[in-house]
Backbone and ligand atoms as CSV (ligand in chain L), in Angstrom:
chain,resi,resn,atom,element,x,y,z
A,1,MET,N,N,13.553,-128.106,-111.035
A,1,MET,CA,C,14.762,-127.300,-111.593
A,1,MET,C,C,14.717,-125.857,-110.918
A,2,ALA,N,N,15.937,-125.378,-110.651
A,2,ALA,CA,C,16.128,-124.226,-109.979
A,2,ALA,C,C,15.820,-123.024,-110.857
A,3,LYS,N,N,14.552,-122.716,-111.034
A,3,LYS,CA,C,13.989,-121.747,-112.033
A,3,LYS,C,C,14.717,-120.427,-111.972
A,4,ASP,N,N,14.651,-119.667,-110.862
A,4,ASP,CA,C,15.151,-118.443,-110.783
A,4,ASP,C,C,16.618,-118.253,-110.515
A,5,ALA,N,N,17.254,-119.350,-110.283
A,5,ALA,CA,C,18.709,-119.077,-109.971
A,5,ALA,C,C,19.603,-119.026,-111.236
A,6,VAL,N,N,20.420,-118.128,-111.126
A,6,VAL,CA,C,21.359,-117.898,-112.316
A,6,VAL,C,C,22.594,-118.604,-111.998
A,7,ALA,N,N,23.052,-119.596,-112.644
A,7,ALA,CA,C,24.356,-120.192,-112.594
A,7,ALA,C,C,25.404,-119.754,-113.444
A,8,ILE,N,N,26.526,-119.436,-112.917
A,8,ILE,CA,C,27.724,-118.818,-113.760
A,8,ILE,C,C,28.684,-120.148,-113.891
A,9,TYR,N,N,29.107,-120.368,-115.232
A,9,TYR,CA,C,30.195,-121.237,-115.348
A,9,TYR,C,C,31.425,-120.624,-115.819
A,10,PRO,N,N,32.339,-120.189,-114.770
A,10,PRO,CA,C,33.418,-119.284,-115.261
A,10,PRO,C,C,34.655,-120.235,-115.815
A,11,GLY,N,N,35.444,-119.573,-116.583
A,11,GLY,CA,C,36.601,-120.353,-116.828
A,11,GLY,C,C,37.456,-119.412,-118.003
A,12,SER,N,N,38.604,-120.024,-118.590
A,12,SER,CA,C,39.276,-119.478,-119.523
A,12,SER,C,C,38.812,-119.840,-120.925
A,13,PHE,N,N,38.323,-121.258,-120.737
A,13,PHE,CA,C,37.753,-121.722,-122.238
A,13,PHE,C,C,38.651,-121.331,-123.448
A,14,ASP,N,N,39.870,-121.710,-123.276
A,14,ASP,CA,C,40.874,-121.342,-124.288
A,14,ASP,C,C,41.476,-122.614,-124.904
A,15,PRO,N,N,40.602,-123.252,-125.794
A,15,PRO,CA,C,39.352,-123.002,-126.190
A,15,PRO,C,C,38.255,-123.878,-125.387
A,16,ILE,N,N,37.096,-123.806,-125.664
A,16,ILE,CA,C,36.005,-124.663,-125.129
A,16,ILE,C,C,36.167,-126.179,-125.694
A,17,THR,N,N,36.110,-127.049,-124.719
A,17,THR,CA,C,36.306,-128.410,-125.040
A,17,THR,C,C,35.025,-129.214,-124.973
A,18,ASN,N,N,34.963,-130.385,-125.455
A,18,ASN,CA,C,33.758,-131.254,-125.223
A,18,ASN,C,C,33.556,-131.471,-123.535
A,19,GLY,N,N,34.527,-131.345,-122.964
A,19,GLY,CA,C,34.439,-131.615,-121.472
A,19,GLY,C,C,33.603,-130.379,-120.894
A,20,HIS,N,N,33.938,-129.273,-121.319
A,20,HIS,CA,C,33.024,-127.953,-120.881
A,20,HIS,C,C,31.688,-128.176,-121.354
A,21,ILE,N,N,31.490,-128.668,-122.532
A,21,ILE,CA,C,30.086,-128.663,-123.147
A,21,ILE,C,C,29.268,-129.772,-122.303
A,22,ASP,N,N,29.850,-130.871,-122.064
A,22,ASP,CA,C,29.131,-131.825,-121.144
A,22,ASP,C,C,28.715,-131.228,-119.885
A,23,LEU,N,N,29.605,-130.421,-119.364
A,23,LEU,CA,C,29.189,-129.879,-117.966
A,23,LEU,C,C,28.043,-128.816,-118.145
A,24,VAL,N,N,28.066,-128.081,-119.150
A,24,VAL,CA,C,27.046,-127.165,-119.345
A,24,VAL,C,C,25.615,-127.965,-119.496
A,25,LYS,N,N,25.724,-128.937,-120.373
A,25,LYS,CA,C,24.491,-129.743,-120.720
A,25,LYS,C,C,23.910,-130.360,-119.319
A,26,ARG,N,N,24.802,-130.828,-118.545
A,26,ARG,CA,C,24.282,-131.387,-117.235
A,26,ARG,C,C,23.959,-130.427,-116.321
A,27,THR,N,N,24.560,-129.198,-116.305
A,27,THR,CA,C,24.144,-128.113,-115.383
A,27,THR,C,C,22.641,-127.708,-115.872
A,28,LEU,N,N,22.385,-127.718,-117.096
A,28,LEU,CA,C,20.904,-127.468,-117.474
A,28,LEU,C,C,19.916,-128.367,-117.028
A,29,ARG,N,N,20.294,-129.534,-116.480
A,29,ARG,CA,C,19.242,-130.527,-115.947
A,29,ARG,C,C,18.795,-129.882,-114.605
A,30,VAL,N,N,19.633,-128.997,-113.993
A,30,VAL,CA,C,19.317,-128.564,-112.601
A,30,VAL,C,C,18.918,-127.126,-112.602
A,31,PHE,N,N,19.686,-126.241,-113.614
A,31,PHE,CA,C,19.441,-124.828,-113.568
A,31,PHE,C,C,18.720,-124.541,-114.945
A,32,ASP,N,N,17.949,-123.492,-114.762
A,32,ASP,CA,C,17.221,-123.024,-116.042
A,32,ASP,C,C,18.173,-122.419,-117.188
A,33,SER,N,N,18.999,-121.598,-116.643
A,33,SER,CA,C,20.010,-121.030,-117.500
A,33,SER,C,C,21.398,-120.858,-116.981
A,34,VAL,N,N,22.391,-120.895,-117.899
A,34,VAL,CA,C,23.695,-120.960,-117.441
A,34,VAL,C,C,24.387,-119.747,-118.198
A,35,ILE,N,N,25.304,-118.905,-117.486
A,35,ILE,CA,C,26.118,-117.999,-118.186
A,35,ILE,C,C,27.516,-118.699,-118.318
A,36,VAL,N,N,28.053,-118.812,-119.481
A,36,VAL,CA,C,29.394,-119.428,-119.537
A,36,VAL,C,C,30.207,-118.011,-119.612
A,37,ALA,N,N,30.931,-117.760,-118.672
A,37,ALA,CA,C,31.742,-116.618,-118.319
A,37,ALA,C,C,33.157,-116.659,-118.596
A,38,ILE,N,N,33.727,-116.070,-119.597
A,38,ILE,CA,C,35.019,-115.979,-120.133
A,38,ILE,C,C,35.950,-115.106,-119.301
A,39,ALA,N,N,36.807,-115.576,-118.444
A,39,ALA,CA,C,37.651,-114.521,-117.746
A,39,ALA,C,C,38.608,-113.896,-118.617
A,40,SER,N,N,38.547,-112.407,-118.578
A,40,SER,CA,C,39.538,-111.853,-119.433
A,40,SER,C,C,40.467,-111.096,-118.599
A,41,ASN,N,N,41.765,-111.288,-118.883
A,41,ASN,CA,C,42.841,-110.893,-117.941
A,41,ASN,C,C,43.672,-110.057,-118.696
A,42,PRO,N,N,43.220,-108.719,-119.349
A,42,PRO,CA,C,44.103,-108.208,-120.404
A,42,PRO,C,C,45.688,-107.901,-120.100
A,43,GLY,N,N,46.345,-108.420,-121.077
A,43,GLY,CA,C,47.872,-108.179,-120.976
A,43,GLY,C,C,48.608,-109.014,-119.962
A,44,LYS,N,N,47.801,-109.992,-119.212
A,44,LYS,CA,C,48.596,-110.816,-118.225
A,44,LYS,C,C,48.393,-112.222,-118.541
A,45,ASP,N,N,47.307,-112.622,-119.273
A,45,ASP,CA,C,47.305,-114.165,-119.490
A,45,ASP,C,C,47.947,-114.539,-120.777
A,46,GLY,N,N,48.488,-115.632,-120.972
A,46,GLY,CA,C,48.974,-116.152,-122.083
A,46,GLY,C,C,48.034,-116.807,-122.927
A,47,SER,N,N,46.865,-116.524,-123.212
A,47,SER,CA,C,45.828,-117.074,-123.885
A,47,SER,C,C,46.326,-117.255,-125.478
A,48,LEU,N,N,45.625,-118.453,-125.935
A,48,LEU,CA,C,46.068,-118.677,-127.377
A,48,LEU,C,C,44.910,-117.830,-128.220
A,49,PHE,N,N,43.726,-117.724,-127.697
A,49,PHE,CA,C,42.612,-117.095,-128.353
A,49,PHE,C,C,42.331,-115.816,-127.684
A,50,SER,N,N,41.862,-114.731,-128.459
A,50,SER,CA,C,41.496,-113.468,-127.806
A,50,SER,C,C,40.083,-113.790,-127.105
A,51,VAL,N,N,39.665,-112.918,-126.277
A,51,VAL,CA,C,38.445,-113.011,-125.631
A,51,VAL,C,C,37.374,-112.936,-126.678
A,52,ALA,N,N,37.506,-112.066,-127.544
A,52,ALA,CA,C,36.461,-112.075,-128.748
A,52,ALA,C,C,36.350,-113.327,-129.561
A,53,GLU,N,N,37.603,-114.011,-129.776
A,53,GLU,CA,C,37.493,-115.271,-130.231
A,53,GLU,C,C,36.938,-116.358,-129.670
A,54,ARG,N,N,37.089,-116.399,-128.372
A,54,ARG,CA,C,36.544,-117.276,-127.432
A,54,ARG,C,C,35.202,-117.219,-127.282
A,55,LEU,N,N,34.704,-115.944,-127.180
A,55,LEU,CA,C,33.179,-115.601,-126.988
A,55,LEU,C,C,32.497,-116.203,-128.291
A,56,GLN,N,N,33.121,-115.732,-129.406
A,56,GLN,CA,C,32.537,-116.164,-130.738
A,56,GLN,C,C,32.286,-117.911,-130.764
A,57,MET,N,N,33.238,-118.625,-130.371
A,57,MET,CA,C,33.276,-120.111,-130.241
A,57,MET,C,C,32.271,-120.549,-129.453
A,58,VAL,N,N,32.290,-119.874,-128.201
A,58,VAL,CA,C,31.243,-120.498,-127.198
A,58,VAL,C,C,29.781,-120.159,-127.617
A,59,GLY,N,N,29.646,-119.005,-128.122
A,59,GLY,CA,C,28.322,-118.419,-128.792
A,59,GLY,C,C,27.809,-119.486,-129.792
A,60,GLU,N,N,28.715,-119.894,-130.673
A,60,GLU,CA,C,28.486,-120.680,-131.879
A,60,GLU,C,C,28.046,-121.997,-131.323
A,61,VAL,N,N,28.774,-122.565,-130.210
A,61,VAL,CA,C,28.621,-123.924,-129.753
A,61,VAL,C,C,27.085,-124.043,-129.161
A,62,PHE,N,N,26.756,-122.968,-128.507
A,62,PHE,CA,C,25.482,-123.031,-127.663
A,62,PHE,C,C,24.326,-122.336,-128.455
A,63,LYS,N,N,24.586,-122.100,-129.784
A,63,LYS,CA,C,23.578,-121.269,-130.500
A,63,LYS,C,C,22.251,-122.159,-130.371
A,64,GLY,N,N,22.161,-123.285,-130.324
A,64,GLY,CA,C,20.905,-124.138,-130.461
A,64,GLY,C,C,20.209,-124.231,-129.106
A,65,PHE,N,N,20.678,-123.609,-128.124
A,65,PHE,CA,C,20.172,-123.989,-126.776
A,65,PHE,C,C,19.069,-122.890,-126.284
A,66,LYS,N,N,18.355,-122.513,-127.278
A,66,LYS,CA,C,17.276,-121.661,-126.961
A,66,LYS,C,C,17.438,-120.504,-125.891
A,67,GLY,N,N,18.525,-119.941,-125.844
A,67,GLY,CA,C,18.822,-118.794,-124.995
A,67,GLY,C,C,19.001,-119.356,-123.505
A,68,ARG,N,N,19.147,-120.598,-123.296
A,68,ARG,CA,C,19.427,-121.211,-122.011
A,68,ARG,C,C,20.880,-120.970,-121.698
A,69,VAL,N,N,21.866,-120.873,-122.535
A,69,VAL,CA,C,23.000,-120.710,-122.365
A,69,VAL,C,C,23.578,-119.426,-122.943
A,70,ARG,N,N,24.141,-118.546,-122.183
A,70,ARG,CA,C,24.569,-117.201,-122.631
A,70,ARG,C,C,26.153,-117.224,-122.527
A,71,ALA,N,N,26.905,-116.718,-123.589
A,71,ALA,CA,C,28.111,-116.448,-123.573
A,71,ALA,C,C,28.553,-115.079,-123.137
A,72,ASP,N,N,29.468,-114.928,-122.184
A,72,ASP,CA,C,29.671,-113.433,-121.725
A,72,ASP,C,C,31.306,-113.495,-121.327
A,73,SER,N,N,31.756,-112.316,-121.151
A,73,SER,CA,C,33.195,-112.184,-120.519
A,73,SER,C,C,33.118,-111.141,-119.466
A,74,PHE,N,N,34.257,-111.400,-118.697
A,74,PHE,CA,C,34.360,-110.448,-117.463
A,74,PHE,C,C,35.639,-110.029,-117.141
A,75,GLU,N,N,35.961,-109.003,-116.662
A,75,GLU,CA,C,37.353,-108.634,-116.035
A,75,GLU,C,C,37.139,-108.500,-114.492
A,76,GLY,N,N,38.177,-108.533,-113.910
A,76,GLY,CA,C,38.345,-108.484,-112.374
A,76,GLY,C,C,37.744,-109.750,-111.691
A,77,LEU,N,N,37.367,-109.446,-110.387
A,77,LEU,CA,C,37.004,-110.532,-109.580
A,77,LEU,C,C,35.583,-111.322,-110.048
A,78,LEU,N,N,35.710,-112.507,-110.157
A,78,LEU,CA,C,34.606,-113.356,-110.396
A,78,LEU,C,C,33.467,-113.029,-109.517
A,79,VAL,N,N,33.816,-112.866,-108.311
A,79,VAL,CA,C,32.445,-112.508,-107.244
A,79,VAL,C,C,31.798,-111.379,-107.549
A,80,ASN,N,N,32.563,-110.410,-107.995
A,80,ASN,CA,C,31.894,-109.136,-108.397
A,80,ASN,C,C,31.008,-109.205,-109.598
A,81,TYR,N,N,31.584,-109.958,-110.485
A,81,TYR,CA,C,30.798,-110.300,-111.818
A,81,TYR,C,C,29.487,-110.986,-111.426
A,82,ALA,N,N,29.658,-111.940,-110.648
A,82,ALA,CA,C,28.434,-112.851,-110.177
A,82,ALA,C,C,27.519,-111.893,-109.601
A,83,GLU,N,N,27.812,-111.043,-108.714
A,83,GLU,CA,C,27.024,-110.112,-108.035
A,83,GLU,C,C,26.224,-109.134,-109.165
A,84,ARG,N,N,26.965,-108.732,-110.087
A,84,ARG,CA,C,26.479,-107.858,-111.080
A,84,ARG,C,C,25.340,-108.535,-111.916
A,85,LYS,N,N,25.522,-110.062,-111.923
A,85,LYS,CA,C,24.650,-110.760,-112.806
A,85,LYS,C,C,23.463,-111.477,-111.985
A,86,ARG,N,N,23.614,-111.121,-110.619
A,86,ARG,CA,C,22.604,-111.560,-109.749
A,86,ARG,C,C,22.641,-113.142,-109.571
A,87,ALA,N,N,23.906,-113.686,-109.786
A,87,ALA,CA,C,23.873,-115.089,-109.889
A,87,ALA,C,C,24.276,-115.553,-108.252
A,88,THR,N,N,23.537,-116.773,-108.166
A,88,THR,CA,C,23.842,-117.236,-106.692
A,88,THR,C,C,24.771,-118.447,-106.713
A,89,VAL,N,N,25.016,-119.055,-107.781
A,89,VAL,CA,C,25.822,-120.200,-107.976
A,89,VAL,C,C,26.902,-120.111,-109.002
A,90,ILE,N,N,28.122,-120.522,-108.498
A,90,ILE,CA,C,29.248,-120.763,-109.485
A,90,ILE,C,C,29.198,-122.374,-109.689
A,91,ILE,N,N,29.415,-122.707,-110.997
A,91,ILE,CA,C,29.577,-124.082,-111.352
A,91,ILE,C,C,30.979,-124.260,-111.841
A,92,ARG,N,N,31.596,-125.339,-111.189
A,92,ARG,CA,C,33.018,-125.718,-111.622
A,92,ARG,C,C,33.040,-127.280,-111.960
A,93,GLY,N,N,33.965,-127.758,-112.828
A,93,GLY,CA,C,33.937,-129.207,-112.964
A,93,GLY,C,C,35.155,-129.719,-112.295
A,94,LEU,N,N,35.045,-130.822,-111.917
A,94,LEU,CA,C,36.204,-131.569,-111.186
A,94,LEU,C,C,36.536,-132.707,-112.055
A,95,ARG,N,N,37.915,-132.746,-112.564
A,95,ARG,CA,C,38.218,-133.865,-113.125
A,95,ARG,C,C,38.971,-135.057,-112.374
A,96,ALA,N,N,39.854,-134.677,-111.608
A,96,ALA,CA,C,40.615,-135.669,-110.952
A,96,ALA,C,C,41.149,-135.047,-109.830
A,97,VAL,N,N,41.777,-135.921,-108.840
A,97,VAL,CA,C,42.050,-135.487,-107.593
A,97,VAL,C,C,43.093,-134.248,-107.724
A,98,SER,N,N,43.779,-134.050,-108.826
A,98,SER,CA,C,44.722,-132.944,-109.069
A,98,SER,C,C,43.995,-131.691,-109.196
A,99,ASP,N,N,42.773,-131.729,-109.558
A,99,ASP,CA,C,41.981,-130.315,-109.776
A,99,ASP,C,C,41.586,-129.956,-108.349
A,100,PHE,N,N,41.464,-130.872,-107.301
A,100,PHE,CA,C,40.894,-130.536,-106.155
A,100,PHE,C,C,41.388,-129.298,-105.407
A,101,GLU,N,N,42.741,-129.345,-105.284
A,101,GLU,CA,C,43.471,-128.261,-104.217
A,101,GLU,C,C,43.138,-126.981,-104.782
A,102,TYR,N,N,43.340,-126.767,-106.150
A,102,TYR,CA,C,43.176,-125.548,-106.790
A,102,TYR,C,C,41.730,-125.073,-106.718
A,103,GLU,N,N,40.675,-126.037,-106.838
A,103,GLU,CA,C,39.287,-125.647,-106.853
A,103,GLU,C,C,38.867,-125.391,-105.417
A,104,PHE,N,N,39.461,-126.100,-104.600
A,104,PHE,CA,C,39.058,-125.907,-103.144
A,104,PHE,C,C,39.442,-124.448,-102.691
A,105,GLN,N,N,40.642,-124.192,-103.034
A,105,GLN,CA,C,41.166,-122.782,-102.599
A,105,GLN,C,C,40.383,-121.724,-103.227
A,106,MET,N,N,40.045,-121.871,-104.605
A,106,MET,CA,C,39.266,-120.897,-105.163
A,106,MET,C,C,37.734,-120.731,-104.659
A,107,ALA,N,N,37.281,-121.792,-104.389
A,107,ALA,CA,C,35.889,-121.983,-103.764
A,107,ALA,C,C,35.973,-121.215,-102.342
A,108,MET,N,N,36.948,-121.519,-101.577
A,108,MET,CA,C,37.011,-120.863,-100.210
A,108,MET,C,C,37.203,-119.459,-100.295
A,109,MET,N,N,38.110,-119.038,-101.240
A,109,MET,CA,C,38.386,-117.676,-101.454
A,109,MET,C,C,37.145,-116.824,-101.713
A,110,ASN,N,N,36.568,-117.317,-102.740
A,110,ASN,CA,C,35.298,-116.841,-103.324
A,110,ASN,C,C,34.099,-116.774,-102.082
A,111,HIS,N,N,34.107,-117.746,-101.384
A,111,HIS,CA,C,33.081,-117.923,-100.403
A,111,HIS,C,C,33.384,-116.790,-99.294
A,112,ARG,N,N,34.756,-116.521,-99.068
A,112,ARG,CA,C,35.352,-115.548,-98.111
A,112,ARG,C,C,34.729,-114.284,-98.548
A,113,LEU,N,N,34.960,-113.941,-99.937
A,113,LEU,CA,C,34.727,-112.728,-100.507
A,113,LEU,C,C,33.132,-112.359,-100.557
A,114,LYS,N,N,32.461,-113.378,-101.005
A,114,LYS,CA,C,31.087,-113.258,-100.971
A,114,LYS,C,C,30.239,-114.425,-100.476
A,115,PRO,N,N,30.023,-114.577,-99.226
A,115,PRO,CA,C,29.529,-115.662,-98.490
A,115,PRO,C,C,28.220,-116.267,-99.029
A,116,LYS,N,N,27.401,-115.332,-99.761
A,116,LYS,CA,C,26.081,-115.777,-100.127
A,116,LYS,C,C,26.333,-116.604,-101.493
A,117,LEU,N,N,27.485,-116.456,-102.174
A,117,LEU,CA,C,27.629,-117.096,-103.496
A,117,LEU,C,C,28.182,-118.519,-103.295
A,118,GLU,N,N,27.469,-119.498,-103.739
A,118,GLU,CA,C,27.939,-120.839,-103.567
A,118,GLU,C,C,28.635,-121.381,-104.828
A,119,THR,N,N,29.601,-122.352,-104.619
A,119,THR,CA,C,30.192,-122.934,-105.604
A,119,THR,C,C,29.580,-124.396,-105.708
A,120,PHE,N,N,29.100,-124.792,-106.803
A,120,PHE,CA,C,28.874,-126.233,-106.977
A,120,PHE,C,C,29.758,-126.935,-107.889
A,121,PHE,N,N,30.198,-128.088,-107.532
A,121,PHE,CA,C,31.135,-128.893,-108.291
A,121,PHE,C,C,30.281,-130.075,-109.075
A,122,MET,N,N,30.830,-130.235,-110.308
A,122,MET,CA,C,30.253,-131.359,-110.843
A,122,MET,C,C,31.339,-132.315,-111.379
A,123,MET,N,N,31.284,-133.540,-111.286
A,123,MET,CA,C,32.408,-134.483,-111.662
A,123,MET,C,C,32.231,-134.425,-113.192
A,124,THR,N,N,33.535,-134.252,-113.929
A,124,THR,CA,C,33.268,-134.367,-115.367
A,124,THR,C,C,32.884,-135.711,-115.872
A,125,GLY,N,N,32.322,-135.684,-116.961
A,125,GLY,CA,C,31.864,-137.010,-117.559
A,125,GLY,C,C,33.054,-138.002,-117.684
A,126,GLU,N,N,32.605,-139.318,-117.663
A,126,GLU,CA,C,33.761,-140.389,-117.772
A,126,GLU,C,C,34.440,-140.310,-119.137
A,127,SER,N,N,33.839,-139.847,-120.163
A,127,SER,CA,C,34.600,-139.702,-121.371
A,127,SER,C,C,35.455,-138.529,-121.633
A,128,GLU,N,N,35.301,-137.535,-120.605
A,128,GLU,CA,C,35.789,-136.223,-120.877
A,128,GLU,C,C,36.872,-135.920,-119.804
A,129,PHE,N,N,37.028,-136.921,-118.769
A,129,PHE,CA,C,37.786,-136.438,-117.560
A,129,PHE,C,C,39.334,-136.134,-117.819
A,130,TYR,N,N,39.881,-136.513,-118.976
A,130,TYR,CA,C,41.178,-136.365,-119.281
A,130,TYR,C,C,41.482,-135.102,-120.200
A,131,ILE,N,N,40.343,-134.555,-120.608
A,131,ILE,CA,C,40.553,-133.453,-121.635
A,131,ILE,C,C,40.751,-132.070,-120.981
A,132,SER,N,N,41.747,-131.431,-121.417
A,132,SER,CA,C,41.853,-129.983,-120.937
A,132,SER,C,C,42.190,-129.196,-122.100
A,133,SER,N,N,41.850,-127.801,-122.005
A,133,SER,CA,C,42.306,-126.847,-122.928
A,133,SER,C,C,43.803,-126.860,-123.244
A,134,ARG,N,N,44.403,-127.037,-122.096
A,134,ARG,CA,C,45.822,-126.867,-122.169
A,134,ARG,C,C,46.506,-128.056,-122.901
A,135,LEU,N,N,46.099,-129.253,-122.691
A,135,LEU,CA,C,46.499,-130.481,-123.366
A,135,LEU,C,C,46.123,-130.554,-124.872
A,136,VAL,N,N,44.965,-129.861,-125.087
A,136,VAL,CA,C,44.245,-129.965,-126.528
A,136,VAL,C,C,45.273,-129.053,-127.350
A,137,LYS,N,N,45.561,-127.952,-126.875
A,137,LYS,CA,C,46.439,-126.985,-127.450
A,137,LYS,C,C,47.809,-127.598,-127.743
A,138,GLU,N,N,48.389,-128.180,-126.727
A,138,GLU,CA,C,49.766,-128.769,-126.872
A,138,GLU,C,C,49.611,-129.809,-128.023
A,139,VAL,N,N,48.696,-130.704,-128.029
A,139,VAL,CA,C,48.729,-131.858,-128.911
A,139,VAL,C,C,48.478,-131.242,-130.383
A,140,VAL,N,N,47.554,-130.236,-130.481
A,140,VAL,CA,C,47.397,-129.513,-131.841
A,140,VAL,C,C,48.717,-129.078,-132.228
A,141,SER,N,N,49.408,-128.209,-131.424
A,141,SER,CA,C,50.576,-127.411,-131.746
A,141,SER,C,C,51.690,-128.340,-132.197
A,142,LEU,N,N,51.605,-129.636,-131.844
A,142,LEU,CA,C,52.669,-130.732,-132.187
A,142,LEU,C,C,52.223,-131.533,-133.468
A,143,GLY,N,N,51.037,-131.246,-133.867
A,143,GLY,CA,C,50.521,-132.005,-134.950
A,143,GLY,C,C,49.623,-132.999,-134.792
A,144,GLY,N,N,49.241,-133.194,-133.608
A,144,GLY,CA,C,48.308,-134.356,-133.085
A,144,GLY,C,C,46.867,-134.120,-133.578
A,145,ASP,N,N,46.133,-135.091,-133.395
A,145,ASP,CA,C,44.708,-135.142,-133.726
A,145,ASP,C,C,43.697,-135.143,-132.520
A,146,VAL,N,N,42.953,-134.043,-132.358
A,146,VAL,CA,C,42.043,-133.987,-131.137
A,146,VAL,C,C,40.666,-133.965,-131.567
A,147,SER,N,N,40.346,-134.379,-132.749
A,147,SER,CA,C,38.964,-134.625,-133.232
A,147,SER,C,C,38.100,-135.424,-132.234
A,148,GLY,N,N,37.007,-135.179,-131.742
A,148,GLY,CA,C,36.178,-135.813,-130.924
A,148,GLY,C,C,36.375,-135.199,-129.359
A,149,LEU,N,N,37.457,-134.378,-129.222
A,149,LEU,CA,C,37.627,-133.909,-127.988
A,149,LEU,C,C,37.329,-132.385,-127.806
A,150,VAL,N,N,37.098,-131.892,-129.154
A,150,VAL,CA,C,36.553,-130.364,-129.281
A,150,VAL,C,C,35.406,-130.398,-130.366
A,151,PRO,N,N,34.698,-129.389,-130.324
A,151,PRO,CA,C,33.776,-129.284,-131.494
A,151,PRO,C,C,34.381,-129.160,-132.893
A,152,ALA,N,N,33.968,-129.547,-133.892
A,152,ALA,CA,C,34.485,-129.441,-135.088
A,152,ALA,C,C,34.997,-128.071,-135.571
A,153,LYS,N,N,34.111,-127.130,-135.019
A,153,LYS,CA,C,34.335,-125.701,-135.348
A,153,LYS,C,C,35.593,-125.208,-134.662
A,154,VAL,N,N,35.720,-125.551,-133.441
A,154,VAL,CA,C,36.703,-125.187,-132.537
A,154,VAL,C,C,38.098,-125.844,-133.170
A,155,LEU,N,N,37.994,-127.071,-133.597
A,155,LEU,CA,C,38.953,-127.865,-134.327
A,155,LEU,C,C,39.566,-127.126,-135.395
A,156,LYS,N,N,38.730,-126.572,-136.261
A,156,LYS,CA,C,39.113,-125.784,-137.387
A,156,LYS,C,C,39.763,-124.484,-136.905
A,157,LYS,N,N,39.312,-123.802,-135.843
A,157,LYS,CA,C,39.826,-122.561,-135.470
A,157,LYS,C,C,41.269,-122.861,-134.817
A,158,LEU,N,N,41.383,-123.955,-134.205
A,158,LEU,CA,C,42.697,-124.338,-133.720
A,158,LEU,C,C,43.745,-124.607,-134.797
A,159,SER,N,N,43.276,-125.297,-135.784
A,159,SER,CA,C,44.385,-125.344,-136.872
A,159,SER,C,C,44.523,-124.182,-137.592
A,160,GLN,N,N,43.594,-123.294,-137.777
A,160,GLN,CA,C,43.886,-122.089,-138.408
A,160,GLN,C,C,44.855,-121.166,-137.632
A,161,LYS,N,N,44.523,-121.153,-136.197
A,161,LYS,CA,C,45.405,-120.482,-135.256
A,161,LYS,C,C,46.821,-120.709,-135.163
A,162,PHE,N,N,47.166,-122.236,-135.230
A,162,PHE,CA,C,48.408,-122.713,-135.276
A,162,PHE,C,C,49.124,-122.341,-136.534
A,163,LYS,N,N,48.347,-122.474,-137.727
A,163,LYS,CA,C,48.984,-122.092,-139.103
A,163,LYS,C,C,49.459,-120.836,-139.056
A,164,SER,N,N,48.500,-119.873,-138.588
A,164,SER,CA,C,48.926,-118.484,-138.680
A,164,SER,C,C,50.056,-118.076,-137.587
A,165,LEU,N,N,50.087,-118.778,-136.532
A,165,LEU,CA,C,51.273,-118.550,-135.621
A,165,LEU,C,C,52.625,-119.004,-136.300
A,166,GLY,N,N,52.433,-120.143,-136.850
A,166,GLY,CA,C,53.557,-120.713,-137.844
A,166,GLY,C,C,53.850,-119.860,-138.791
A,167,ALA,N,N,53.041,-119.223,-139.476
A,167,ALA,CA,C,53.520,-118.425,-140.681
A,167,ALA,C,C,54.173,-117.134,-140.112
A,168,GLN,N,N,53.900,-116.667,-138.912
A,168,GLN,CA,C,54.548,-115.505,-138.302
A,168,GLN,C,C,55.891,-115.735,-137.972
A,169,ARG,N,N,56.348,-117.088,-137.635
A,169,ARG,CA,C,57.537,-117.228,-137.071
A,169,ARG,C,C,58.585,-117.345,-138.146
L,1,PNS,O1,O,39.383,-122.242,-116.807
L,1,PNS,P1,P,40.159,-121.853,-115.602
L,1,PNS,O2,O,41.526,-121.094,-115.989
L,1,PNS,O3,O,40.515,-122.872,-114.484
L,1,PNS,O4,O,39.344,-120.766,-114.680
L,1,PNS,C1,C,39.920,-120.000,-113.713
L,1,PNS,C2,C,38.931,-118.790,-113.322
L,1,PNS,C3,C,38.835,-117.936,-114.441
L,1,PNS,C4,C,37.471,-119.376,-112.893
L,1,PNS,C5,C,39.701,-118.045,-112.110
L,1,PNS,O5,O,40.958,-117.672,-112.498
L,1,PNS,C6,C,38.814,-116.667,-111.902
L,1,PNS,O6,O,37.831,-116.725,-111.245
L,1,PNS,N1,N,39.341,-115.609,-112.360
L,1,PNS,C7,C,38.737,-114.360,-112.131
L,1,PNS,C8,C,39.818,-113.396,-111.197
L,1,PNS,C9,C,39.277,-113.823,-109.697
L,1,PNS,O7,O,38.126,-113.626,-109.313
L,1,PNS,N2,N,40.148,-114.348,-108.939
L,1,PNS,C10,C,40.133,-114.859,-107.690
L,1,PNS,C11,C,39.725,-116.381,-107.625
L,1,PNS,S1,S,39.550,-116.861,-106.080
């Protein structure tokens, strides 16, 4: 196991899905600890959940992991955040061919910005490869059932969120 290497798993996590969780668990087979880093893009992104809500959900999901998984958020460039955390590795999941171009561009750009920072890709688990936060939100917003694709607590937050958004309209 890469004992001293800090791995960062960055993303929007809006919200965290079982696909993300599978990836974190598998990362822990190789790295001692992982920081799940929620990108905060104030005023610019169209996230459903606030960073505080996302942090709370991620923290809750991994609370039984004996400190090996930390939830955090960051603003600005990922490579600068990684440097502040003394991380040497960025973890990203690859679901399908469609992810590849975007991921390849990001990895190349990050490498150009900080050549010592490596991006490691993990193939998403076979039962999770079609799950995405975007699809989960769309299905829930249209009344569909996503149980089994996100943790029960996240499922509850999703239905509360869409209820409160519906009530505002
Ligand atoms: O879950 P996502 O939306 O695919 O994650 C994308 C994320 C957050 C990893 C990416 O947008 C990012 O790193 N944002 C931070 C700003 C940054 O460093 N941008 C340049 C990336 S090359």
